[in-house]
Structure formats: C-alpha cells, structure tokens
ZADO-1210 file (C-alpha; in nm, 4 decimals, padded with zeros to 6 digits):
<atoms>
<atom x="06.9156" y="04.0979" z="01.9264" code="MET" pos="1"/>
<atom x="06.9109" y="04.4056" z="01.6993" code="GLN" pos="2"/>
<atom x="06.6152" y="04.2925" z="01.4872" code="GLU" pos="3"/>
<atom x="06.4339" y="04.1798" z="01.8008" code="ASP" pos="4"/>
<atom x="06.4702" y="04.5251" z="01.9596" code="VAL" pos="5"/>
<atom x="06.3706" y="04.6940" z="01.6339" code="LEU" pos="6"/>
<atom x="06.0461" y="04.5012" z="01.6164" code="GLN" pos="7"/>
<atom x="05.9497" y="04.5301" z="01.9812" code="ARG" pos="8"/>
<atom x="06.0424" y="04.8706" z="02.1233" code="ILE" pos="9"/>
<atom x="05.9967" y="05.2444" z="02.0675" code="VAL" pos="10"/>
<atom x="06.1989" y="05.4847" z="02.2833" code="VAL" pos="11"/>
<atom x="06.0311" y="05.8165" z="02.3694" code="VAL" pos="12"/>
<atom x="06.2583" y="06.1119" z="02.4491" code="ILE" pos="13"/>
<atom x="06.1106" y="06.4515" z="02.5475" code="PRO" pos="14"/>
<atom x="06.3375" y="06.7453" z="02.4691" code="THR" pos="15"/>
<atom x="06.3771" y="07.1161" z="02.5234" code="TYR" pos="16"/>
<atom x="06.7155" y="07.2665" z="02.4359" code="ASN" pos="17"/>
<atom x="06.8905" y="06.9283" z="02.4207" code="GLU" pos="18"/>
<atom x="07.0625" y="06.9578" z="02.0796" code="ALA" pos="19"/>
<atom x="07.4118" y="06.8731" z="02.2070" code="ASP" pos="20"/>
<atom x="07.2977" y="06.5882" z="02.4295" code="ASN" pos="21"/>
<atom x="07.0664" y="06.4419" z="02.1657" code="LEU" pos="22"/>
<atom x="07.3478" y="06.4405" z="01.9100" code="SER" pos="23"/>
<atom x="07.5362" y="06.1996" z="02.1363" code="ARG" pos="24"/>
<atom x="07.2358" y="05.9917" z="02.2415" code="LEU" pos="25"/>
<atom x="07.0743" y="05.9124" z="01.9067" code="LEU" pos="26"/>
<atom x="07.3648" y="05.7244" z="01.7393" code="PRO" pos="27"/>
<atom x="07.3935" y="05.4462" z="02.0022" code="PRO" pos="28"/>
<atom x="07.0158" y="05.4105" z="02.0293" code="LEU" pos="29"/>
<atom x="06.9696" y="05.3805" z="01.6552" code="LEU" pos="30"/>
<atom x="07.2727" y="05.1582" z="01.6063" code="SER" pos="31"/>
<atom x="07.1330" y="04.9031" z="01.8523" code="MET" pos="32"/>
<atom x="06.8167" y="04.8813" z="01.6432" code="GLY" pos="33"/>
<atom x="06.5683" y="05.0768" z="01.8541" code="ALA" pos="34"/>
<atom x="06.3020" y="05.2995" z="01.7029" code="SER" pos="35"/>
<atom x="06.2916" y="05.6477" z="01.8568" code="VAL" pos="36"/>
<atom x="06.0278" y="05.9178" z="01.8932" code="LEU" pos="37"/>
<atom x="06.1591" y="06.2601" z="01.9976" code="VAL" pos="38"/>
<atom x="05.8948" y="06.4966" z="02.1373" code="ALA" pos="39"/>
<atom x="06.0440" y="06.8445" z="02.1074" code="ASP" pos="40"/>
<atom x="05.8840" y="07.1619" z="02.2412" code="ASP" pos="41"/>
<atom x="06.0136" y="07.3836" z="01.9570" code="SER" pos="42"/>
<atom x="06.3544" y="07.4208" z="02.1232" code="SER" pos="43"/>
<atom x="06.5306" y="07.7430" z="02.0189" code="PRO" pos="44"/>
<atom x="06.8688" y="07.5645" z="02.0166" code="ASP" pos="45"/>
<atom x="06.7824" y="07.3570" z="01.7089" code="GLY" pos="46"/>
<atom x="06.7068" y="07.0249" z="01.8756" code="THR" pos="47"/>
<atom x="06.4504" y="06.9452" z="01.6045" code="ALA" pos="48"/>
<atom x="06.7137" y="07.0063" z="01.3367" code="ASP" pos="49"/>
<atom x="06.9356" y="06.7432" z="01.4996" code="VAL" pos="50"/>
<atom x="06.6497" y="06.4946" z="01.4675" code="VAL" pos="51"/>
<atom x="06.5872" y="06.5878" z="01.1043" code="ARG" pos="52"/>
<atom x="06.9549" y="06.5403" z="01.0203" code="GLU" pos="53"/>
<atom x="06.9557" y="06.1897" z="01.1675" code="HIS" pos="54"/>
<atom x="06.6276" y="06.1107" z="00.9915" code="GLN" pos="55"/>
<atom x="06.8105" y="06.1393" z="00.6583" code="LYS" pos="56"/>
<atom x="07.0098" y="05.8286" z="00.7511" code="ARG" pos="57"/>
<atom x="06.7555" y="05.6342" z="00.9553" code="HIS" pos="58"/>
<atom x="06.4211" y="05.7125" z="00.7953" code="GLY" pos="59"/>
<atom x="06.1108" y="05.5870" z="00.9714" code="GLY" pos="60"/>
<atom x="06.2961" y="05.4490" z="01.2730" code="ARG" pos="61"/>
<atom x="06.3402" y="05.8065" z="01.3989" code="LEU" pos="62"/>
<atom x="06.0358" y="06.0283" z="01.4283" code="ARG" pos="63"/>
<atom x="05.9807" y="06.3830" z="01.5476" code="LEU" pos="64"/>
<atom x="05.6736" y="06.4995" z="01.7375" code="LEU" pos="65"/>
<atom x="05.7136" y="06.8767" z="01.7184" code="LEU" pos="66"/>
<atom x="05.5015" y="07.0711" z="01.9642" code="ARG" pos="67"/>
<atom x="05.4321" y="07.4453" z="01.9269" code="PRO" pos="68"/>
<atom x="05.5841" y="07.5657" z="02.2534" code="GLN" pos="69"/>
<atom x="05.7309" y="07.4579" z="02.5858" code="ARG" pos="70"/>
<atom x="05.4532" y="07.2536" z="02.7450" code="LEU" pos="71"/>
<atom x="05.6432" y="07.0359" z="02.9906" code="GLY" pos="72"/>
<atom x="05.8041" y="06.6940" z="03.0063" code="MET" pos="73"/>
<atom x="05.4958" y="06.5228" z="03.1460" code="GLY" pos="74"/>
<atom x="05.2662" y="06.6376" z="02.8686" code="SER" pos="75"/>
<atom x="05.5339" y="06.5455" z="02.6135" code="ALA" pos="76"/>
<atom x="05.5315" y="06.1858" z="02.7357" code="TYR" pos="77"/>
<atom x="05.1520" y="06.1782" z="02.7488" code="ARG" pos="78"/>
<atom x="05.1134" y="06.3146" z="02.3948" code="ASP" pos="79"/>
<atom x="05.3800" y="06.0741" z="02.2659" code="SER" pos="80"/>
<atom x="05.2098" y="05.7729" z="02.4226" code="TYR" pos="81"/>
<atom x="04.8710" y="05.8732" z="02.2832" code="ILE" pos="82"/>
<atom x="05.0262" y="05.9265" z="01.9397" code="HIS" pos="83"/>
<atom x="05.2049" y="05.5913" z="01.9383" code="LEU" pos="84"/>
<atom x="04.9154" y="05.3876" z="02.0718" code="LEU" pos="85"/>
<atom x="04.6695" y="05.5417" z="01.8285" code="SER" pos="86"/>
<atom x="04.8865" y="05.5151" z="01.5186" code="SER" pos="87"/>
<atom x="05.0730" y="05.1830" z="01.5565" code="GLU" pos="88"/>
<atom x="05.1074" y="04.8754" z="01.7744" code="THR" pos="89"/>
<atom x="05.4479" y="04.8649" z="01.9459" code="PRO" pos="90"/>
<atom x="05.4891" y="04.5868" z="02.1994" code="GLU" pos="91"/>
<atom x="05.7018" y="04.7943" z="02.4378" code="PHE" pos="92"/>
<atom x="05.7525" y="05.1675" z="02.4910" code="ILE" pos="93"/>
<atom x="06.0567" y="05.3003" z="02.6754" code="ALA" pos="94"/>
<atom x="06.1005" y="05.6463" z="02.8226" code="GLN" pos="95"/>
<atom x="06.4340" y="05.8111" z="02.8889" code="MET" pos="96"/>
<atom x="06.5948" y="06.1513" z="02.9313" code="ASP" pos="97"/>
<atom x="06.8097" y="06.3115" z="02.6637" code="ALA" pos="98"/>
<atom x="07.0734" y="06.4290" z="02.9116" code="ASP" pos="99"/>
<atom x="07.2990" y="06.1185" z="02.9117" code="SER" pos="100"/>
<atom x="07.1966" y="06.0161" z="03.2643" code="SER" pos="101"/>
<atom x="07.0233" y="05.7042" z="03.1277" code="HIS" pos="102"/>
<atom x="07.2583" y="05.4576" z="02.9513" code="PRO" pos="103"/>
<atom x="07.1076" y="05.3288" z="02.6231" code="PRO" pos="104"/>
<atom x="07.2824" y="04.9925" z="02.6583" code="GLU" pos="105"/>
<atom x="07.0594" y="04.9154" z="02.9576" code="SER" pos="106"/>
<atom x="06.7555" y="04.8870" z="02.7304" code="LEU" pos="107"/>
<atom x="06.8549" y="04.5382" z="02.6165" code="THR" pos="108"/>
<atom x="06.8558" y="04.4049" z="02.9734" code="ASP" pos="109"/>
<atom x="06.5351" y="04.5920" z="03.0513" code="MET" pos="110"/>
<atom x="06.3670" y="04.4258" z="02.7555" code="LEU" pos="111"/>
<atom x="06.4831" y="04.0831" z="02.8700" code="LYS" pos="112"/>
<atom x="06.3612" y="04.1531" z="03.2232" code="SER" pos="113"/>
<atom x="06.0134" y="04.2666" z="03.1238" code="ILE" pos="114"/>
<atom x="05.9638" y="03.9457" z="02.9282" code="GLN" pos="115"/>
<atom x="06.1054" y="03.7159" z="03.1966" code="SER" pos="116"/>
<atom x="05.7894" y="03.6974" z="03.4064" code="ASP" pos="117"/>
<atom x="05.5425" y="03.9141" z="03.2182" code="TYR" pos="118"/>
<atom x="05.6062" y="04.2385" z="03.4016" code="TYR" pos="119"/>
<atom x="05.4091" y="04.5460" z="03.2973" code="ASP" pos="120"/>
<atom x="05.6865" y="04.7917" z="03.3865" code="ILE" pos="121"/>
<atom x="06.0614" y="04.7730" z="03.4361" code="VAL" pos="122"/>
<atom x="06.1774" y="05.0712" z="03.6404" code="LEU" pos="123"/>
<atom x="06.5440" y="05.1640" z="03.6749" code="CYS" pos="124"/>
<atom x="06.5999" y="05.2755" z="04.0333" code="SER" pos="125"/>
<atom x="06.8558" y="05.4814" z="04.2192" code="ARG" pos="126"/>
<atom x="06.7155" y="05.3765" z="04.5561" code="LEU" pos="127"/>
<atom x="06.7250" y="04.9961" z="04.5566" code="VAL" pos="128"/>
<atom x="07.0339" y="04.7996" z="04.6597" code="ARG" pos="129"/>
<atom x="07.2985" y="04.8477" z="04.3928" code="GLY" pos="130"/>
<atom x="07.1495" y="05.1682" z="04.2564" code="GLY" pos="131"/>
<atom x="07.3186" y="05.5079" z="04.2827" code="SER" pos="132"/>
<atom x="07.3305" y="05.8588" z="04.1433" code="TYR" pos="133"/>
<atom x="07.6670" y="06.0166" z="04.0740" code="GLU" pos="134"/>
<atom x="07.7683" y="06.3799" z="04.0576" code="GLY" pos="135"/>
<atom x="07.4474" y="06.5247" z="04.1984" code="LEU" pos="136"/>
<atom x="07.4724" y="06.7930" z="04.4668" code="PRO" pos="137"/>
<atom x="07.3527" y="06.6977" z="04.8169" code="PRO" pos="138"/>
<atom x="07.0343" y="06.9055" z="04.7844" code="LEU" pos="139"/>
<atom x="06.9239" y="06.7180" z="04.4701" code="ARG" pos="140"/>
<atom x="06.9909" y="06.3857" z="04.6403" code="ARG" pos="141"/>
<atom x="06.7883" y="06.4951" z="04.9393" code="LEU" pos="142"/>
<atom x="06.4979" y="06.6049" z="04.7163" code="ILE" pos="143"/>
<atom x="06.5009" y="06.2699" z="04.5346" code="THR" pos="144"/>
<atom x="06.4950" y="06.0680" z="04.8556" code="ARG" pos="145"/>
<atom x="06.2359" y="06.2854" z="05.0284" code="CYS" pos="146"/>
<atom x="06.0090" y="06.2841" z="04.7230" code="ALA" pos="147"/>
<atom x="06.0103" y="05.9060" z="04.6987" code="SER" pos="148"/>
<atom x="05.9622" y="05.8689" z="05.0739" code="LEU" pos="149"/>
<atom x="05.6588" y="06.0983" z="05.0621" code="LEU" pos="150"/>
<atom x="05.5213" y="05.9033" z="04.7649" code="CYS" pos="151"/>
<atom x="05.5556" y="05.5758" z="04.9545" code="ARG" pos="152"/>
<atom x="05.3676" y="05.7277" z="05.2477" code="ILE" pos="153"/>
<atom x="05.0836" y="05.8585" z="05.0286" code="VAL" pos="154"/>
<atom x="05.0633" y="05.5959" z="04.7527" code="ILE" pos="155"/>
<atom x="05.2207" y="05.2930" z="04.9162" code="GLY" pos="156"/>
<atom x="05.5357" y="05.0891" z="04.8928" code="ASN" pos="157"/>
<atom x="05.4681" y="05.0077" z="04.5281" code="PHE" pos="158"/>
<atom x="05.8211" y="05.1099" z="04.4253" code="VAL" pos="159"/>
<atom x="06.1107" y="05.2817" z="04.6000" code="LYS" pos="160"/>
<atom x="06.2098" y="05.5326" z="04.3288" code="ASP" pos="161"/>
<atom x="05.8868" y="05.7046" z="04.2270" code="TYR" pos="162"/>
<atom x="06.0578" y="05.9846" z="04.0325" code="THR" pos="163"/>
<atom x="06.2873" y="05.7763" z="03.8123" code="SER" pos="164"/>
<atom x="06.2326" y="05.8614" z="03.4462" code="GLY" pos="165"/>
<atom x="06.4048" y="05.5573" z="03.2935" code="PHE" pos="166"/>
<atom x="06.1260" y="05.3043" z="03.2390" code="ARG" pos="167"/>
<atom x="06.0107" y="05.0372" z="02.9999" code="LEU" pos="168"/>
<atom x="05.6362" y="04.9863" z="02.9656" code="TRP" pos="169"/>
<atom x="05.4428" y="04.7026" z="02.8106" code="ARG" pos="170"/>
<atom x="05.2232" y="04.8817" z="02.5559" code="ALA" pos="171"/>
<atom x="04.9193" y="04.6750" z="02.6497" code="SER" pos="172"/>
<atom x="04.9513" y="04.8101" z="03.0051" code="ALA" pos="173"/>
<atom x="04.9822" y="05.1705" z="02.8879" code="LEU" pos="174"/>
<atom x="04.6593" y="05.1266" z="02.6916" code="ARG" pos="175"/>
<atom x="04.4757" y="05.0597" z="03.0183" code="ARG" pos="176"/>
<atom x="04.5793" y="05.3938" z="03.1694" code="ILE" pos="177"/>
<atom x="04.3399" y="05.6827" z="03.0862" code="PRO" pos="178"/>
<atom x="04.6157" y="05.8979" z="02.9402" code="LEU" pos="179"/>
<atom x="04.3791" y="06.1846" z="02.8588" code="GLN" pos="180"/>
<atom x="04.3273" y="06.2269" z="03.2350" code="LEU" pos="181"/>
<atom x="04.6990" y="06.2637" z="03.3114" code="ILE" pos="182"/>
<atom x="04.7374" y="06.6289" z="03.4080" code="SER" pos="183"/>
<atom x="05.0954" y="06.6611" z="03.5359" code="SER" pos="184"/>
<atom x="05.3137" y="06.8809" z="03.3173" code="LYS" pos="185"/>
<atom x="05.6552" y="06.8175" z="03.4731" code="SER" pos="186"/>
<atom x="05.8295" y="06.5539" z="03.6847" code="PHE" pos="187"/>
<atom x="05.5084" y="06.4813" z="03.8763" code="ALA" pos="188"/>
<atom x="05.4079" y="06.2859" z="03.5656" code="PHE" pos="189"/>
<atom x="05.6346" y="06.0021" z="03.6823" code="GLN" pos="190"/>
<atom x="05.4457" y="05.9833" z="04.0114" code="ILE" pos="191"/>
<atom x="05.1016" y="06.0108" z="03.8528" code="GLU" pos="192"/>
<atom x="05.1711" y="05.7254" z="03.6107" code="MET" pos="193"/>
<atom x="05.2846" y="05.4958" z="03.8919" code="LEU" pos="194"/>
<atom x="04.9773" y="05.5862" z="04.0935" code="TRP" pos="195"/>
<atom x="04.7621" y="05.4630" z="03.8039" code="TRP" pos="196"/>
<atom x="04.9838" y="05.1563" z="03.7685" code="ALA" pos="197"/>
<atom x="04.9249" y="05.0708" z="04.1346" code="ARG" pos="198"/>
<atom x="04.5492" y="05.1265" z="04.1053" code="ARG" pos="199"/>
<atom x="04.5317" y="04.8998" z="03.8011" code="LEU" pos="200"/>
<atom x="04.7360" y="04.6256" z="03.9636" code="GLY" pos="201"/>
<atom x="05.0338" y="04.6378" z="03.7289" code="PHE" pos="202"/>
<atom x="05.3358" y="04.4202" z="03.7963" code="ARG" pos="203"/>
<atom x="05.6554" y="04.6226" z="03.8289" code="VAL" pos="204"/>
<atom x="06.0184" y="04.5146" z="03.8416" code="LEU" pos="205"/>
<atom x="06.2518" y="04.7671" z="03.9998" code="GLU" pos="206"/>
<atom x="06.6144" y="04.7164" z="03.8946" code="VAL" pos="207"/>
<atom x="06.9251" y="04.8957" z="04.0266" code="PRO" pos="208"/>
<atom x="07.0856" y="05.1544" z="03.8043" code="MET" pos="209"/>
<atom x="07.3661" y="05.4070" z="03.8331" code="ARG" pos="210"/>
<atom x="07.2454" y="05.7458" z="03.7172" code="PHE" pos="211"/>
<atom x="07.5103" y="05.9971" z="03.6119" code="ASP" pos="212"/>
<atom x="07.4804" y="06.3731" z="03.6183" code="ARG" pos="213"/>
<atom x="07.3695" y="06.5309" z="03.2896" code="ARG" pos="214"/>
<atom x="07.6657" y="06.5979" z="03.0616" code="SER" pos="215"/>
<atom x="07.5497" y="06.9331" z="02.9219" code="LYS" pos="216"/>
<atom x="07.2677" y="07.1820" z="02.9706" code="GLY" pos="217"/>
<atom x="07.0609" y="07.2730" z="03.2726" code="LYS" pos="218"/>
<atom x="06.8274" y="07.0564" z="03.4753" code="SER" pos="219"/>
<atom x="06.4558" y="07.1266" z="03.4278" code="LYS" pos="220"/>
<atom x="06.3968" y="07.0824" z="03.8021" code="MET" pos="221"/>
<atom x="06.2666" y="07.4017" z="03.9637" code="ASN" pos="222"/>
<atom x="06.0254" y="07.5232" z="04.2308" code="LEU" pos="223"/>
<atom x="05.7246" y="07.4723" z="04.0025" code="PHE" pos="224"/>
<atom x="05.8034" y="07.1025" z="03.9596" code="THR" pos="225"/>
<atom x="05.8235" y="07.0541" z="04.3367" code="ILE" pos="226"/>
<atom x="05.4962" y="07.2398" z="04.3986" code="ILE" pos="227"/>
<atom x="05.3214" y="07.0429" z="04.1235" code="GLU" pos="228"/>
<atom x="05.4356" y="06.7144" z="04.2787" code="ALA" pos="229"/>
<atom x="05.3131" y="06.8192" z="04.6240" code="LEU" pos="230"/>
<atom x="04.9744" y="06.9206" z="04.4823" code="ARG" pos="231"/>
<atom x="04.9472" y="06.5875" z="04.3028" code="LEU" pos="232"/>
<atom x="05.0192" y="06.3945" z="04.6221" code="LEU" pos="233"/>
<atom x="04.7573" y="06.5988" z="04.8077" code="LEU" pos="234"/>
<atom x="04.5052" y="06.5226" z="04.5333" code="LYS" pos="235"/>
<atom x="04.5926" y="06.1515" z="04.5436" code="ILE" pos="236"/>
<atom x="04.5659" y="06.1453" z="04.9228" code="SER" pos="237"/>
<atom x="04.2218" y="06.3051" z="04.9141" code="LEU" pos="238"/>
<atom x="04.0943" y="06.0871" z="04.6289" code="SER" pos="239"/>
<atom x="04.2099" y="05.7676" z="04.8025" code="ASP" pos="240"/>
<atom x="04.0396" y="05.8781" z="05.1230" code="CYS" pos="241"/>
<atom x="03.7009" y="05.9002" z="04.9493" code="PHE" pos="242"/>
<atom x="03.7226" y="05.5913" z="04.7298" code="ARG" pos="243"/>
</atoms>
C-alpha cells in the first residue's frame, strides 16, 4: 500500500506556530509513503525549520510553501491547491490539521473509500453516527454543532459536519472549483469549499471519526473566524436567493 499512497496522494498541512506538533506528525505521514506539502505562514517558532530538517531525509516527498506572513488557514489551503494543481498532477489531495486531532493512519481507509464508488470527497465527520470529539470544552462543542446546523439550513443537508478540516479530495474535482474566487481566510474556508462542491454536484462520502483535542499549542478559533463564517453564510444565502 505504501507505493500506492506515494503515487496517488499529497497531504496539505497549513501551519502557524506548530513546530512541536509538526515534529510528531511528519514521521508517521512520511513513513506510510505519503507526499506532504506544508504551507507555513513564516511561524516565529521555527515551524519551517522543522520541515527543512525532515527534507534532508525525505527529499522531494516533503515540500515547504513558505508565505511571507500570517494570512490565514483558508488562504493557505487555497494557495497550496493552486500550487499543486498548476505544477503537478496528483490524483488525490488530502487536507489535515497539524495539531494531532486528525490521525494519519485514517488516510489509508479514506483513500480506499474515495475509490470505492468514485466519490469526489471523503469527509471525516464528528457529527455522523460513530463520530465524536474528545476533550473539547462544552462551548467549542456547541459552536461546532450550531455552525453545522446553520450551514445545513442555509446550504442544505449536503453533509452534517460542514466545518471538519480532515478531507480527501479527488484532484479532478478540485480543478473544477474556481479557487481564485475563494475568499475565506479562516475556518469559513471549509464551508465555502463545500458550498462549491454542492453547486457543482460533487459526490461526498461522510465517514465517522473521533477527533481528539490538540496536543500542544493554542486553537486558531477566535471571534474573527466566527464572524467571517456568519458573513459567508449571509453571502451564500443572498446569492442563492437571486440565482
């Protein structure tokens, strides 16, 4: 399976001050054969140096997209996708957080699932039967559930967990999304991408997953991310009304 994963998948990881977490995440990802692209926003904690150190042993299978300043998780994913799709032809592109909440070993099953019936997206979900999130405070759980509920009201019952960041995309599907038009800078990016996926008629498989609390560092969730998501949903609601 290792060579198969190596040939088929690139894992994109956006980072800002994730040196400790990335040091633990990269070895299992690279040992299973995956190629990895880390998009780092010039983290002051030396995250980019962690990538460079691992590059000495893994060469071209680990790449660094170094951005000049903190520009947001959403734009990091967008820039990474544009870079990958313009410079090479991966068959699948995965996205995952650096904070240890997304288990790397799940990628093998995700890859099998996306090929089983030609899905465009495999989405790991906390909100379907069998899914869960451990160690999160009640307020964060409430925000997650309310956000996805609001998304289902505005966008539709396309998926249950609209804000999950652990996803596997078929590259041919990503090419159909006008990535240059994606404007969300933070967690609203996850919602905006699924809105486009629904509009384009993509086939999505939502699989249960247990998400653990980040092992080190601080969450990037803040008031700005919530406001940005609400503004996006208002924009989507208005645009759908006049289509």
